[in-house]
C-alpha positions, -999 to +999 in steps of 0.1 A: -423+291+163-409+257+156-416+259+119-400+294+117-369+281+134-367+250+112-372+272+081-345+296+093-320+267+097-330+251+064-326+284+046-291+292+061-280+256+055-289+260+018-270+293+017-239+278+034-240+246+013-240+266-020-215+291-006-191+262+001-195+250-035-189+286-047-158+289-026-144+256-038-149+268-074-131+300-066-103+281-050-099+260-081-099+290-104-077+311-082-106+337-078-118+358-050-126+335-020-152+337+007-136+347+040-135+318+066-151+342+092-182+345+069-184+307+065-183+303+103-208+331+108-234+314+086-227+281+104-232+297+139-264+315+128-280+282+120-265+268+088-240+243+102-257+213+087-255+228+052-218+236+058-210+201+069-228+186+039-211+212+016-177+202+030-184+166+021-201+172-012-175+196-026-145+181-006-138+216+006-121+227+038-118+190+048-081+194+058-089+223+082-094+208+116-112+239+127-139+233+101-141+196+106-146+199+144-164+233+143-190+224+117-196+190+133-200+204+168-223+232+156-244+207+137-248+185+167-257+215+189-281+229+164-299+196+157-301+190+195-316+225+201-341+220+172-351+186+186-355+200+221-376+229+208-399+206+189-401+181+217-411+205+244 
């Protein structure tokens, strides 16, 4: 079960990381953006680490306090939950 959960979080983190990069590109070009609700949904479902890394790598959504606090808190919670699951 642990490997499946780790795989799920890794997969969603990759998706959210690249989605953050795509959204940053769209913001620069003035194109169609990814809704913030969708970004948070991917983070809540297990991809918060990728979202946090994407924020930093692409310098995207860094001025939004909700993203800075939300992605950081979700990352801590998800990593703690994964650690607890593996440890027990």
